[in-house]
N, C-alpha and C positions, 0 to 999 in steps of 0.2 A: 398374483398380480396379472390381470388380463390385458392390460395396456400400459404403455410407459406413462409415468406420472408427469404431468405438465408442471415444470418448475419455472416460475417467472422471476428473474432477477431484475430488481427495480433500482435504478441509479439516477442521480442527477444528470449525468452525462457519461459518454464513453470517450472522454478526452484522455490524453496520455496521463497516466497517474498510477500509483501503486495499487490502490483499491480497484480501479478499473481493470488493470492488467490481471491482477489476481482473480477477479471475478470472471473475466473472460476466459482465462486458462482453466479455471475450475469447470465452468459450463462446457467448454470445448471437450474436456476429458471425461465428463459423466458418461456412464454406460448407457448408450442409446436404446438398448433393449429394455431398460428399466426406467429411464428418465428422458423427457423431451424438453430441453432447455429453450428459453426465449428471453428477450430483454424488453424492458420498458424504461424510457428515459424522459426526464423533464424537459430536455432541450431538443433542438433539431439534430441533424446529422453532425457528428463530430469525428474525432480522429480514428477511433477504433471500430466504427460501425461496419465498415466494409469487411473487417476481419471476422466479425460475428456472422455477417451474412454469408461470407465465403465458406464458413464452417457449417452452414445450414441452420443457423439459429436466427429466427425472425427478430426484428427490432421494431417496436412501436414507439412513436415519439409524440410527446404532448406539446412541443415547441417547434419553432421554425428556424431559429438561429442558435447561436452558441450560448445565449443567456436563458435563464429560467423565466418563463412567462409569468407575469404577476398573478394571474388567476389560475395557476396550474391546479390548485387544490379542487377547484370546481370541475375541472375536466378529468380529474383522477378517478372519481367514482365510476362514471360511465366507462372509462377505459378498463378498469378492473373487472367490471361486469361483462364487458365484451371478451376480455382475455380468459376469464374463468379458470384461473390456475388451480391446481391441486395444492401446490406449495408456493407461497410468496416469500421471497427473500429480499427484503429491502437492504440496500447498501448505501452508505454515506448518510449525512445527518437528516436532510429534509425527507428523503424516502423513509427513513426509520421513524420519523414522527408521523407523517401523513399516510404512509403506506400501512402502518399498523392500525391507525384509526379507521381509514376507509376499508382496509382489508377485513376488519372485524364486522363493519357494517354491511359489507358485501357477503359476509358469511363464507369467506375463503377457508377451507378446512384447516390448513396448517400455515402458520405465519412464523418464520424463523428470523428473528432479529439478528443484526450484526452490530458489533461495536469494535472498530479497528483503530481509530486514532486516539492519541493520548488525551484529547479533550472531549472524547465521545460521550462519556457518562453525563457530563453537564450539558453539552450541546443537544443531546438527544433526549434530555429529560428522563433519564433511565429510572430515577427514583420513583416516577409515576408510571412510565409507559412500558416498563418491562413486563408488566402483567398482561399486556395485549399480545404477547408472543407465546408460542408453545415452547420455545427454547431460545436462548440468546447465545450467539457464538462470538467469542473474542479470540484474539490471535497471540496473546502473550500472558504469562502468569501474572505480570505486574498489572495488566489491565483487568484480569480476573479479580485480583484483590481490590482494585478501585471500584469495580462494579459491586462486589460484596459490601464494600464500605458505604455505598449509597443505598443499600437495602435489598439488592437483588438476591433472591434465595439461591444458596449454593447449588442445590439440586437442579436449578433451572439453567445453570451456566455450563457451557461446553467450551473448552479451550482447544482450538485447532490452529497450530502454527502455520504461517504462510509457507508456501512451497516455492521451489525454484527448479527450473529445468537444468540439471547439472550436465547434460550433454550439450545443450545449446550454449550455456554459459560455462566456459571452461578456460583454464589457463593457456596462454600461448607459450611457445618454447623460450621466449625471451623473459627472463625473470624481471620483476618490477624494478629491482635496484639497477638494472642495466638500461633502463629507459630514461628519457629526459625528465627533469624534475617538475612534472605536471601533477598538480593536485586536482582531483575530479570531484564534483558534486553533481549527482543526478537527483533532482528533487523539484517538485512543484514550487514555483516562485510565490510562496504564500507565507503568512506571518509565522505559522507554526515552525517553519524550517529555519527561521532566523538567519537568513543569509548575511545580514549586516555584521553579525558577530564573526561569521566566517571571513568576510571581507577584511575586517579589522585584524583578525589573526593573520591573514595573508600579508597585510602590510608589514607586520612584524617578521614574518618569514623572509620577506624580501631583503630585510636588513642583513641577513646572514647568507641567503641564497638568492642573489639578485637575478639569476637566470631563471628562477622558478616562474611558472605560469599557473593560473587557476582557470579551469574550464567548468562552466556552470551550464548544465543541460536541463532545460525545462521551460515551461511557460506558466503564467499565473498572474494574479491580481497585483503582485508587488513588482512587476517587471519594470514599470516606469520609474518607481522609486529607486530600485537597485541600479538601473542604468544611469540615473542622474547622479547617484553617489559615486559610481565609477568614473563618470565623466569629469567630476570635480576634483579628482585626486590622482597623484602620479601613479599609484598602484593600479588604477583603473586601466592603464594601457596594457597591463599584463593579465587582465581578466577577460576571458572570451565567453560571450553569451551565445549559446547554441540552442535553437528551438528544439522542443520535444520531437522525438522521432520514434517510429515503430521498432527500430533496431539500434539499441545503444551499445551493442557489443564492441564496435570499433573504439568507442571512447574508453571503455574499461581496458581494452588491449593496449592503449597508448599511454595510460596513466601510471605514475609511480605509486600513488596512494589515493584512497578515497576518504573524503572529509565530509562530515555532516554536523551541523551546529543546532539541531532542532531543540526547541523548548518543550515540545509535546510530541510524543510518538506512541504508536502501538508496537508494531514490529515492521520496520521499513523494508519494503520490497527491494528497493535499490541497494540497500546494504547487503541483503542476502545475495543479490546478483554479483555485487562487487567481490564478496567473499568467495562465491563460486568460481569467479574468474581469477582467484589467487591474489587479489589486491589486499594489502594491509589497510586497516581502517583506523581513522581517528574520528571519534564521535562523542556526543554528549551523553552523560549518564542519566537519561530520562526514559520513562516507559519501559518497554521490553528490551532496550538496547543492552544494558549491563548483563542480563541473563543470556542474551544471544552471543555477545562477544566473549564474556568470561575473561580469561587471561590471553585471549587470542587477538586483542586489539588494544588501543589506547583510549582511555575515557577521560573526559574533562567535565567540570560543572557547566550547566547551561549558562550562557551569557558571559562566560569567562574567555575573552579573546586571547589573553596571555597564556593561559593553560593550554588552550587548543593549539596555539602557535608552537609552544614548547613540544607538544606531542608530535606535531607534524615535522618539526625540525629533527626530532629524535629519529624518525624514520627516514628522512631525507639524507641524514648524515651517517646512518648506521646500516650499511647494506645487508649485513648478515641478519640483523633483527628484522629489517624490512621484509626480506624473503621468507624468513622463518614464520612470521606472523601471517603472511599471505598463505603459506602452505597449510598452517594450522587451521585457518579459517575455511579453506577449501575442504579439508578433511571433515570438519565439523558439519558443514552444509551437506556434503555427500551422505553423511551418516544419518542426520536427523531432520532434514528439511526437503525431502523429495516431494515432487508433485503427486506421486503415486500415494504417498501416505496421506497428504492433505485431501485428495479426492476420495479415497476410501473412507476417511473419517466423515466427510459430508454425506456420502452415500449411505453409510450406516445410520447417521442421524436422520436423514430424510425418510428412510425406510422404517425406522423405529417409530418416529412420530406419526407417520401415515398409518402404521399398524395400530397404534393406540387410538387414533380417530376412528378407524374402521370398527374396532371392538366396541367403541362407545356408540356406534351408529350415527356419527356426526359427519362422515364423509360420504359423498355420493358413490 
């Protein structure tokens, strides 16, 4: 390899979010002697742009504000022609649709599709569009099975679990059980996360632990709906809405447990961070969450506020179990979900796909 390969990560935005953070950390850690990462977004400047720029990674934008411009697909083709990446990695739904189409028309040598969220196979029309990629990366065994079920060839799929910085996200000296009864949810305020079920579960928790609080960290399209729900109920006075932030560690450090009520998931980044910080987890049994938690957390069916409340109460009232699950989750993440492992897997994939293109004479 005579020069670093130009890897272009294409996202809707660089807002605070699990996919955005994972992609940024992957790009930041790529071996710069072998890869030259950059970003393309559909929006204007958002939350994480400065972090990318500070790490020496250029960011090109198709929009001016935080929303996706209506005619972005018309501007995408010339943007990709200008960028001329060796490897295009579309992330999130719209980039995985339009990036693949225009990427092939632009004759980009390698297109690596990604499918991370629980609803990804349907939203990204994988039944049809997987063939426009050289490989398709997912982040959990459950999502890999979903993709195979819609017809993606097994040999085309690569499962690379999310990573977490276990040095940056680590337990504090104060065990979770010794903290105030704060339930924490770090998640985009979007329909997939089903915050309303979490809120209803919290109402039930308050009947037995009236001093409990729920802290919700994140932004998103459901914000007004969720705030209106909280404003109209007594439990709402004990729900704290906190905007998304670059550093969520103080929230993990102050919580007794982490709660997530998603109806669709891949492998939630915030859940990994919470486990790395030694927090016990109550979550729904969807997507890659059951395989991730195993017997190291409490699972409930999606949409079942009563079951979620019972699991949360079990941890709030049993100090020994609370701390034991937190410690088990931390050990699991340290062993199996390091950033080093995630980055190495992507570097191997990029190198292998580029080598195959070179052998066929289809790469410059």
